[in-house]
CHARMM internal coordinates of N, CA and C (Angstrom, degrees):
IC EDIT
DIST 1 N 1 CA 1.4635
DIST 1 CA 1 C 1.4999
ANGL 1 N 1 CA 1 C 107.90
DIST 1 C 2 N 1.3025
ANGL 1 CA 1 C 2 N 119.34
DIHE 1 N 1 CA 1 C 2 N 131.91
DIST 2 N 2 CA 1.4618
ANGL 1 C 2 N 2 CA 125.84
DIHE 1 CA 1 C 2 N 2 CA 174.54
DIST 2 CA 2 C 1.5241
ANGL 2 N 2 CA 2 C 108.02
DIHE 1 C 2 N 2 CA 2 C -87.05
DIST 2 C 3 N 1.3664
ANGL 2 CA 2 C 3 N 114.71
DIHE 2 N 2 CA 2 C 3 N 144.31
DIST 3 N 3 CA 1.4690
ANGL 2 C 3 N 3 CA 117.56
DIHE 2 CA 2 C 3 N 3 CA 179.69
DIST 3 CA 3 C 1.4955
ANGL 3 N 3 CA 3 C 111.44
DIHE 2 C 3 N 3 CA 3 C -130.36
DIST 3 C 4 N 1.3363
ANGL 3 CA 3 C 4 N 116.44
DIHE 3 N 3 CA 3 C 4 N 159.00
DIST 4 N 4 CA 1.4520
ANGL 3 C 4 N 4 CA 125.39
DIHE 3 CA 3 C 4 N 4 CA -179.51
DIST 4 CA 4 C 1.5205
ANGL 4 N 4 CA 4 C 108.85
DIHE 3 C 4 N 4 CA 4 C -127.25
DIST 4 C 5 N 1.2661
ANGL 4 CA 4 C 5 N 119.31
DIHE 4 N 4 CA 4 C 5 N 128.03
DIST 5 N 5 CA 1.4707
ANGL 4 C 5 N 5 CA 122.59
DIHE 4 CA 4 C 5 N 5 CA 177.08
DIST 5 CA 5 C 1.5166
ANGL 5 N 5 CA 5 C 108.05
DIHE 4 C 5 N 5 CA 5 C -122.47
DIST 5 C 6 N 1.3001
ANGL 5 CA 5 C 6 N 118.30
DIHE 5 N 5 CA 5 C 6 N 120.65
DIST 6 N 6 CA 1.4873
ANGL 5 C 6 N 6 CA 126.42
DIHE 5 CA 5 C 6 N 6 CA 179.85
DIST 6 CA 6 C 1.4480
ANGL 6 N 6 CA 6 C 109.62
DIHE 5 C 6 N 6 CA 6 C -93.58
DIST 6 C 7 N 1.3519
ANGL 6 CA 6 C 7 N 115.25
DIHE 6 N 6 CA 6 C 7 N 142.05
DIST 7 N 7 CA 1.4671
ANGL 6 C 7 N 7 CA 121.19
DIHE 6 CA 6 C 7 N 7 CA 177.75
DIST 7 CA 7 C 1.5472
ANGL 7 N 7 CA 7 C 107.93
DIHE 6 C 7 N 7 CA 7 C -139.47
DIST 7 C 8 N 1.3110
ANGL 7 CA 7 C 8 N 116.86
DIHE 7 N 7 CA 7 C 8 N 141.79
DIST 8 N 8 CA 1.4445
ANGL 7 C 8 N 8 CA 120.46
DIHE 7 CA 7 C 8 N 8 CA 175.46
DIST 8 CA 8 C 1.4999
ANGL 8 N 8 CA 8 C 112.16
DIHE 7 C 8 N 8 CA 8 C -95.57
DIST 8 C 9 N 1.3517
ANGL 8 CA 8 C 9 N 116.29
DIHE 8 N 8 CA 8 C 9 N -3.49
DIST 9 N 9 CA 1.5141
ANGL 8 C 9 N 9 CA 120.94
DIHE 8 CA 8 C 9 N 9 CA 175.22
DIST 9 CA 9 C 1.5130
ANGL 9 N 9 CA 9 C 109.06
DIHE 8 C 9 N 9 CA 9 C -135.77
DIST 9 C 10 N 1.2927
ANGL 9 CA 9 C 10 N 115.06
DIHE 9 N 9 CA 9 C 10 N 75.58
DIST 10 N 10 CA 1.4791
ANGL 9 C 10 N 10 CA 121.98
DIHE 9 CA 9 C 10 N 10 CA 176.44
DIST 10 CA 10 C 1.4981
ANGL 10 N 10 CA 10 C 111.51
DIHE 9 C 10 N 10 CA 10 C -122.32
DIST 10 C 11 N 1.3134
ANGL 10 CA 10 C 11 N 115.58
DIHE 10 N 10 CA 10 C 11 N 157.07
DIST 11 N 11 CA 1.4824
ANGL 10 C 11 N 11 CA 120.73
DIHE 10 CA 10 C 11 N 11 CA 178.00
DIST 11 CA 11 C 1.5116
ANGL 11 N 11 CA 11 C 109.23
DIHE 10 C 11 N 11 CA 11 C -114.22
DIST 11 C 12 N 1.3393
ANGL 11 CA 11 C 12 N 116.32
DIHE 11 N 11 CA 11 C 12 N 121.77
DIST 12 N 12 CA 1.4623
ANGL 11 C 12 N 12 CA 121.16
DIHE 11 CA 11 C 12 N 12 CA 177.99
DIST 12 CA 12 C 1.5180
ANGL 12 N 12 CA 12 C 109.62
DIHE 11 C 12 N 12 CA 12 C -66.66
DIST 12 C 13 N 1.3357
ANGL 12 CA 12 C 13 N 117.12
DIHE 12 N 12 CA 12 C 13 N 131.45
DIST 13 N 13 CA 1.4703
ANGL 12 C 13 N 13 CA 119.67
DIHE 12 CA 12 C 13 N 13 CA 177.31
DIST 13 CA 13 C 1.5177
ANGL 13 N 13 CA 13 C 112.94
DIHE 12 C 13 N 13 CA 13 C -71.83
DIST 13 C 14 N 1.3030
ANGL 13 CA 13 C 14 N 120.46
DIHE 13 N 13 CA 13 C 14 N -14.15
DIST 14 N 14 CA 1.4801
ANGL 13 C 14 N 14 CA 121.57
DIHE 13 CA 13 C 14 N 14 CA 177.73
DIST 14 CA 14 C 1.4675
ANGL 14 N 14 CA 14 C 114.40
DIHE 13 C 14 N 14 CA 14 C -91.98
DIST 14 C 15 N 1.3705
ANGL 14 CA 14 C 15 N 117.02
DIHE 14 N 14 CA 14 C 15 N -52.48
DIST 15 N 15 CA 1.4932
ANGL 14 C 15 N 15 CA 120.26
DIHE 14 CA 14 C 15 N 15 CA -175.12
DIST 15 CA 15 C 1.5467
ANGL 15 N 15 CA 15 C 111.93
DIHE 14 C 15 N 15 CA 15 C -102.55
DIST 15 C 16 N 1.3183
ANGL 15 CA 15 C 16 N 118.11
DIHE 15 N 15 CA 15 C 16 N -6.03
DIST 16 N 16 CA 1.4402
ANGL 15 C 16 N 16 CA 126.97
DIHE 15 CA 15 C 16 N 16 CA 175.55
DIST 16 CA 16 C 1.5536
ANGL 16 N 16 CA 16 C 112.90
DIHE 15 C 16 N 16 CA 16 C 62.04
DIST 16 C 17 N 1.3002
ANGL 16 CA 16 C 17 N 117.25
DIHE 16 N 16 CA 16 C 17 N 20.73
DIST 17 N 17 CA 1.4780
ANGL 16 C 17 N 17 CA 122.76
DIHE 16 CA 16 C 17 N 17 CA 177.55
DIST 17 CA 17 C 1.4727
ANGL 17 N 17 CA 17 C 111.45
DIHE 16 C 17 N 17 CA 17 C -78.67
DIST 17 C 18 N 1.3404
ANGL 17 CA 17 C 18 N 120.30
DIHE 17 N 17 CA 17 C 18 N 135.86
DIST 18 N 18 CA 1.4234
ANGL 17 C 18 N 18 CA 124.62
DIHE 17 CA 17 C 18 N 18 CA 175.10
DIST 18 CA 18 C 1.5162
ANGL 18 N 18 CA 18 C 108.56
DIHE 17 C 18 N 18 CA 18 C -88.94
DIST 18 C 19 N 1.2930
ANGL 18 CA 18 C 19 N 116.92
DIHE 18 N 18 CA 18 C 19 N 128.52
DIST 19 N 19 CA 1.4506
ANGL 18 C 19 N 19 CA 120.45
DIHE 18 CA 18 C 19 N 19 CA 178.23
DIST 19 CA 19 C 1.5577
ANGL 19 N 19 CA 19 C 110.66
DIHE 18 C 19 N 19 CA 19 C 171.82
DIST 19 C 20 N 1.3022
ANGL 19 CA 19 C 20 N 111.79
DIHE 19 N 19 CA 19 C 20 N -160.51
DIST 20 N 20 CA 1.4588
ANGL 19 C 20 N 20 CA 117.54
DIHE 19 CA 19 C 20 N 20 CA 179.89
DIST 20 CA 20 C 1.5534
ANGL 20 N 20 CA 20 C 110.68
DIHE 19 C 20 N 20 CA 20 C -76.51
DIST 20 C 21 N 1.2877
ANGL 20 CA 20 C 21 N 116.30
DIHE 20 N 20 CA 20 C 21 N 148.97
DIST 21 N 21 CA 1.4367
ANGL 20 C 21 N 21 CA 122.53
DIHE 20 CA 20 C 21 N 21 CA 177.26
DIST 21 CA 21 C 1.4809
ANGL 21 N 21 CA 21 C 111.68
DIHE 20 C 21 N 21 CA 21 C -172.12
DIST 21 C 22 N 1.2858
ANGL 21 CA 21 C 22 N 118.62
DIHE 21 N 21 CA 21 C 22 N -175.52
DIST 22 N 22 CA 1.4363
ANGL 21 C 22 N 22 CA 122.08
DIHE 21 CA 21 C 22 N 22 CA -178.89
DIST 22 CA 22 C 1.4696
ANGL 22 N 22 CA 22 C 111.80
DIHE 21 C 22 N 22 CA 22 C -142.71
DIST 22 C 23 N 1.3682
ANGL 22 CA 22 C 23 N 118.45
DIHE 22 N 22 CA 22 C 23 N 140.52
DIST 23 N 23 CA 1.4298
ANGL 22 C 23 N 23 CA 123.85
DIHE 22 CA 22 C 23 N 23 CA 173.32
DIST 23 CA 23 C 1.5070
ANGL 23 N 23 CA 23 C 109.94
DIHE 22 C 23 N 23 CA 23 C -99.95
DIST 23 C 24 N 1.3259
ANGL 23 CA 23 C 24 N 118.95
DIHE 23 N 23 CA 23 C 24 N 130.53
DIST 24 N 24 CA 1.4041
ANGL 23 C 24 N 24 CA 124.25
DIHE 23 CA 23 C 24 N 24 CA -179.52
DIST 24 CA 24 C 1.5102
ANGL 24 N 24 CA 24 C 107.66
DIHE 23 C 24 N 24 CA 24 C -115.87
DIST 24 C 25 N 1.3209
ANGL 24 CA 24 C 25 N 117.65
DIHE 24 N 24 CA 24 C 25 N 121.92
DIST 25 N 25 CA 1.4873
ANGL 24 C 25 N 25 CA 118.97
DIHE 24 CA 24 C 25 N 25 CA 173.84
DIST 25 CA 25 C 1.5123
ANGL 25 N 25 CA 25 C 111.21
DIHE 24 C 25 N 25 CA 25 C -110.42
DIST 25 C 26 N 1.3420
ANGL 25 CA 25 C 26 N 112.93
DIHE 25 N 25 CA 25 C 26 N 136.79
DIST 26 N 26 CA 1.4664
ANGL 25 C 26 N 26 CA 119.98
DIHE 25 CA 25 C 26 N 26 CA 177.97
DIST 26 CA 26 C 1.5015
ANGL 26 N 26 CA 26 C 108.02
DIHE 25 C 26 N 26 CA 26 C -108.92
DIST 26 C 27 N 1.2998
ANGL 26 CA 26 C 27 N 114.73
DIHE 26 N 26 CA 26 C 27 N 96.87
DIST 27 N 27 CA 1.4929
ANGL 26 C 27 N 27 CA 119.31
DIHE 26 CA 26 C 27 N 27 CA -172.93
DIST 27 CA 27 C 1.5005
ANGL 27 N 27 CA 27 C 113.71
DIHE 26 C 27 N 27 CA 27 C -68.70
DIST 27 C 28 N 1.3313
ANGL 27 CA 27 C 28 N 120.36
DIHE 27 N 27 CA 27 C 28 N -21.24
DIST 28 N 28 CA 1.4222
ANGL 27 C 28 N 28 CA 122.15
DIHE 27 CA 27 C 28 N 28 CA -178.28
DIST 28 CA 28 C 1.5456
ANGL 28 N 28 CA 28 C 111.50
DIHE 27 C 28 N 28 CA 28 C -65.65
DIST 28 C 29 N 1.3146
ANGL 28 CA 28 C 29 N 116.50
DIHE 28 N 28 CA 28 C 29 N -33.43
DIST 29 N 29 CA 1.5025
ANGL 28 C 29 N 29 CA 119.22
DIHE 28 CA 28 C 29 N 29 CA 178.67
DIST 29 CA 29 C 1.5228
ANGL 29 N 29 CA 29 C 112.75
DIHE 28 C 29 N 29 CA 29 C -128.11
DIST 29 C 30 N 1.3375
ANGL 29 CA 29 C 30 N 116.21
DIHE 29 N 29 CA 29 C 30 N 13.75
DIST 30 N 30 CA 1.5016
ANGL 29 C 30 N 30 CA 123.35
DIHE 29 CA 29 C 30 N 30 CA 175.40
DIST 30 CA 30 C 1.5159
ANGL 30 N 30 CA 30 C 114.58
DIHE 29 C 30 N 30 CA 30 C 60.40
DIST 30 C 31 N 1.2922
ANGL 30 CA 30 C 31 N 118.02
DIHE 30 N 30 CA 30 C 31 N 35.03
DIST 31 N 31 CA 1.4420
ANGL 30 C 31 N 31 CA 121.55
DIHE 30 CA 30 C 31 N 31 CA 175.34
DIST 31 CA 31 C 1.5474
ANGL 31 N 31 CA 31 C 111.39
DIHE 30 C 31 N 31 CA 31 C -95.49
DIST 31 C 32 N 1.3223
ANGL 31 CA 31 C 32 N 117.07
DIHE 31 N 31 CA 31 C 32 N 154.16
DIST 32 N 32 CA 1.4412
ANGL 31 C 32 N 32 CA 124.02
DIHE 31 CA 31 C 32 N 32 CA 178.29
DIST 32 CA 32 C 1.4934
ANGL 32 N 32 CA 32 C 109.91
DIHE 31 C 32 N 32 CA 32 C -135.07
DIST 32 C 33 N 1.3379
ANGL 32 CA 32 C 33 N 119.02
DIHE 32 N 32 CA 32 C 33 N 134.42
DIST 33 N 33 CA 1.4136
ANGL 32 C 33 N 33 CA 123.77
DIHE 32 CA 32 C 33 N 33 CA 177.71
DIST 33 CA 33 C 1.5137
ANGL 33 N 33 CA 33 C 110.43
DIHE 32 C 33 N 33 CA 33 C -133.93
DIST 33 C 34 N 1.3683
ANGL 33 CA 33 C 34 N 115.21
DIHE 33 N 33 CA 33 C 34 N 159.98
DIST 34 N 34 CA 1.4503
ANGL 33 C 34 N 34 CA 121.34
DIHE 33 CA 33 C 34 N 34 CA 176.23
DIST 34 CA 34 C 1.5400
ANGL 34 N 34 CA 34 C 108.40
DIHE 33 C 34 N 34 CA 34 C -120.04
DIST 34 C 35 N 1.3480
ANGL 34 CA 34 C 35 N 112.89
DIHE 34 N 34 CA 34 C 35 N 128.02
DIST 35 N 35 CA 1.4667
ANGL 34 C 35 N 35 CA 118.15
DIHE 34 CA 34 C 35 N 35 CA 177.93
DIST 35 CA 35 C 1.4861
ANGL 35 N 35 CA 35 C 108.17
DIHE 34 C 35 N 35 CA 35 C -94.29
DIST 35 C 36 N 1.3746
ANGL 35 CA 35 C 36 N 116.76
DIHE 35 N 35 CA 35 C 36 N 115.15
DIST 36 N 36 CA 1.4296
ANGL 35 C 36 N 36 CA 122.41
DIHE 35 CA 35 C 36 N 36 CA -171.68
DIST 36 CA 36 C 1.5307
ANGL 36 N 36 CA 36 C 110.55
DIHE 35 C 36 N 36 CA 36 C -108.02
DIST 36 C 37 N 1.3292
ANGL 36 CA 36 C 37 N 118.65
DIHE 36 N 36 CA 36 C 37 N 119.53
DIST 37 N 37 CA 1.4343
ANGL 36 C 37 N 37 CA 121.16
DIHE 36 CA 36 C 37 N 37 CA 177.66
DIST 37 CA 37 C 1.5184
ANGL 37 N 37 CA 37 C 111.64
DIHE 36 C 37 N 37 CA 37 C -74.28
DIST 37 C 38 N 1.3489
ANGL 37 CA 37 C 38 N 121.99
DIHE 37 N 37 CA 37 C 38 N -20.71
DIST 38 N 38 CA 1.4409
ANGL 37 C 38 N 38 CA 125.04
DIHE 37 CA 37 C 38 N 38 CA -178.86
DIST 38 CA 38 C 1.5505
ANGL 38 N 38 CA 38 C 110.85
DIHE 37 C 38 N 38 CA 38 C -73.11
DIST 38 C 39 N 1.3403
ANGL 38 CA 38 C 39 N 115.05
DIHE 38 N 38 CA 38 C 39 N -55.05
DIST 39 N 39 CA 1.4696
ANGL 38 C 39 N 39 CA 117.62
DIHE 38 CA 38 C 39 N 39 CA -177.37
DIST 39 CA 39 C 1.5116
ANGL 39 N 39 CA 39 C 110.22
DIHE 38 C 39 N 39 CA 39 C -94.47
DIST 39 C 40 N 1.3404
ANGL 39 CA 39 C 40 N 116.39
DIHE 39 N 39 CA 39 C 40 N -0.03
DIST 40 N 40 CA 1.4486
ANGL 39 C 40 N 40 CA 123.16
DIHE 39 CA 39 C 40 N 40 CA 175.18
DIST 40 CA 40 C 1.4773
ANGL 40 N 40 CA 40 C 116.14
DIHE 39 C 40 N 40 CA 40 C 54.12
DIST 40 C 41 N 1.3077
ANGL 40 CA 40 C 41 N 116.62
DIHE 40 N 40 CA 40 C 41 N 48.49
DIST 41 N 41 CA 1.5012
ANGL 40 C 41 N 41 CA 121.00
DIHE 40 CA 40 C 41 N 41 CA 175.34
DIST 41 CA 41 C 1.4801
ANGL 41 N 41 CA 41 C 111.15
DIHE 40 C 41 N 41 CA 41 C -151.49
DIST 41 C 42 N 1.2912
ANGL 41 CA 41 C 42 N 113.32
DIHE 41 N 41 CA 41 C 42 N 167.42
DIST 42 N 42 CA 1.4687
ANGL 41 C 42 N 42 CA 122.49
DIHE 41 CA 41 C 42 N 42 CA 177.45
DIST 42 CA 42 C 1.5301
ANGL 42 N 42 CA 42 C 106.63
DIHE 41 C 42 N 42 CA 42 C -95.56
DIST 42 C 43 N 1.2679
ANGL 42 CA 42 C 43 N 117.83
DIHE 42 N 42 CA 42 C 43 N 115.84
DIST 43 N 43 CA 1.5018
ANGL 42 C 43 N 43 CA 127.94
DIHE 42 CA 42 C 43 N 43 CA -174.92
DIST 43 CA 43 C 1.5347
ANGL 43 N 43 CA 43 C 107.55
DIHE 42 C 43 N 43 CA 43 C -97.73
DIST 43 C 44 N 1.3532
ANGL 43 CA 43 C 44 N 118.99
DIHE 43 N 43 CA 43 C 44 N 114.83
DIST 44 N 44 CA 1.4072
ANGL 43 C 44 N 44 CA 119.25
DIHE 43 CA 43 C 44 N 44 CA 176.86
DIST 44 CA 44 C 1.5397
ANGL 44 N 44 CA 44 C 109.91
DIHE 43 C 44 N 44 CA 44 C -81.14
DIST 44 C 45 N 1.3218
ANGL 44 CA 44 C 45 N 115.09
DIHE 44 N 44 CA 44 C 45 N 138.78
DIST 45 N 45 CA 1.5013
ANGL 44 C 45 N 45 CA 120.55
DIHE 44 CA 44 C 45 N 45 CA -174.23
DIST 45 CA 45 C 1.5352
ANGL 45 N 45 CA 45 C 103.79
DIHE 44 C 45 N 45 CA 45 C -105.27
DIST 45 C 46 N 1.3446
ANGL 45 CA 45 C 46 N 114.63
DIHE 45 N 45 CA 45 C 46 N 127.53
DIST 46 N 46 CA 1.4608
ANGL 45 C 46 N 46 CA 122.66
DIHE 45 CA 45 C 46 N 46 CA 179.05
DIST 46 CA 46 C 1.5135
ANGL 46 N 46 CA 46 C 111.07
DIHE 45 C 46 N 46 CA 46 C -65.46
DIST 46 C 47 N 1.2847
ANGL 46 CA 46 C 47 N 118.27
DIHE 46 N 46 CA 46 C 47 N 136.49
DIST 47 N 47 CA 1.4979
ANGL 46 C 47 N 47 CA 121.22
DIHE 46 CA 46 C 47 N 47 CA 173.67
DIST 47 CA 47 C 1.5023
ANGL 47 N 47 CA 47 C 112.58
DIHE 46 C 47 N 47 CA 47 C -77.44
DIST 47 C 48 N 1.2734
ANGL 47 CA 47 C 48 N 114.92
DIHE 47 N 47 CA 47 C 48 N 164.02
DIST 48 N 48 CA 1.4975
ANGL 47 C 48 N 48 CA 118.00
DIHE 47 CA 47 C 48 N 48 CA 179.36
DIST 48 CA 48 C 1.5423
ANGL 48 N 48 CA 48 C 109.73
DIHE 47 C 48 N 48 CA 48 C -91.41
END
COOR INIT
IC SEED 1 N 1 CA 1 C
IC BUILD
């Protein structure tokens, strides 16, 4: 199951703007992305 978590105080990993955004996790292949309204793109977060 994929999940979405919304936050009103998040920092975009691409543009580093503080504001609202959403984290999207894709559990089928363990990917995580951040939906940024400031830079208007889906930013993939590197895994450890």
